[in-house]
N, C-alpha and C positions, 0 to 999 in steps of 0.2 A: 504494500500500500504506500510505503514511503520511498520506494525505489526512485532514484533520480530521474529515470526515463518517465515514470508515471507522474511524478511531480511536475516535470516540465510539460508533459502532454496535457495535464489538467489545466495548467496556466494558459496554454495555447487554446484549449477548448473554451475556457472562460472568455478569452479575448474574442473568440468566434461566436460567442453567445450561447455556448452549451455548458450547462451546469453539470457537475459530476458528483457522484456518491460513491466513495471508495470504501472498501471493506477488506478484511483479511480472511483467508481460509484458515481453519483451525491449525493445520500443520505449520503454517507460517507464524501464527500467533504463539505457538508453543515452541518455535524455533527447531522444528524437526526437519530433517532433510527429505524424508520420503513424503511425497504428496498424499493427501487424504484419498480414501477410496472414492470412486465415482459417486456412490450414493451419498456420502458425507459432503462431497464437493457440490453436487447438484442441489442438495438441501440447503447448503450455505448460500448458493446463488439465489435460490427461491426466497429465502429469508431476506436477503439484501434487496431484492426487487420489491418485496412487500413493504419493507421499511422505506425504500426510496419513493414508492408510490404514495405512502402516507404523507411524506414531506413535500412532494412535488406539486400538490394541489392539482390544478387543471393542466399542468404542463405535459407535453408529450414525453413519454418515457421510453428510452432505448436501454437495452441491456447489452452487455458485452464485456470485453476484456482483452488483455494482452496474453497471448500464448495459451497456457493452461487455463487461465481464467476465461478466455474466449471459448475454448473447447468445452469446458464444463457448462458455460452458459448455453451453448448450442445443445448440449445433451439435456439440460434442464428444459429448454424450449421444446425439444423433441418429445419430452414426456408430458408436455402441457402444464409445466409448473410455473410459468412466468406470466400469470394473469396480469393484464394491464400494460404489458410491454407492447409497443407498436413496431419495434424492429430490433435487430441485433447488429452490433458492430464488432468486428474482429480485427484487432491490431496485431497482425502476425499470427494467423491461424496455424497451429502446429499439425499439419496434415500427416506427418510421419516423424519418427525419431531422426536425429541428425544424420544426414547422408545415407539414410536407409529408405529410399522412396517406396511408397505404398499408399493405398487409399482406404485402408480399414477404418481409420479414425474419422472418415467422412460418411460412413455407411448410414448413420442416423440422420444426416442432413435432409434427406428426402421427407422425413417426418416433421420437419420444422415448417410451420405454416406462415411464419412471420417473414417480412422482407429482411434480407441479410446484406451487409456491406463487408466485403473482405478487402483489407488494406494489406498488401504484400510487397516485399522487396524482391528484386530479381536475383539477389544473392542469398536468399533465405534458405539455409540448409535443412530447415524443417518443413518446407513446402515447395516441392518441385513444381514450378509453374506449368510444366507440360502435363502434369497430373491434375493440378487445381483448376486450370482453365476449363477442361471438359466437365469437371464436376459442377462448376458454376454455370456452365451452359446448360447442363441437364436440369438444373434447378429453375431455369427459365427466368421469368421476370422477378422472381423472389430474390435473386442474387445479383449483386453488382460487384465486380472485381476491379479494384483500383490498384494499378501496379506502380511502384516507385523504382525507377531505374537505379541500379547499382546499390540499392539498400539491402542490408542483411537483416537477420531476424530482429535485431534491436534498432533497425532503421538507421544504422550508421551507413553513410554513403562514402564512396571512394572520392578522394580529392580530384581525381580525373573527371568526375561528373560535373565539376564546376559549381557544385551546390554545397551548402553547409548542412550539418545535422539540424540546426535550428530552422533552416528553411524547410526541411523535410517535415519536422514536427508541425510547423505552421500549415503545410500542405495537408497533413493528416487531419488536423483540426478543421480546416476550412472545407475539406472534402466531406467530413462527417457532418458539419453544420449544413452544407448545401443539400446533402442527401436527406438529412432529417427534415429540412424545410420542404423538400419535394414530397416526402412522406406525409407531412402534415397537410399539405395543400391537396393531396389526392384522397384524404380520408373523408 
């Protein structure tokens, strides 16, 4: 929750007009290395979405996260646990373990009925784009994939890109805000 990437991203999201509600998974709170079981993680996401919904008033509610948090959010959504959420945002969806391409972690996405925004880097070793692009295509209008050239899983870009990491964070936030605005206007 207090990771420097997330803190910088939440500032950029705020500047783009998107409020955030951060929370910790129990394993992080307890400083354990091993992630929580999917059932504990999805229950945590569901609790966080309920809490955010209470404080959001009439604002549109998106759920999502970075890496594991995003994947657990998608699993919670596939189980119908995110009542009140209008869409899902994934900052680096971990499609497979590092450098071990596969699509098993995406099998549940066809059960997600909410619109989904995937923000991915071309150098993300946890999401081979040649595998993710067809998955997003198969989800049809429910999925939008926004690719960041030369970005890795942490959205760090190569100097040769001519862009800074701060510019990429701004792009992530602005893309999220624009997508959320279109969701709100189509509702």
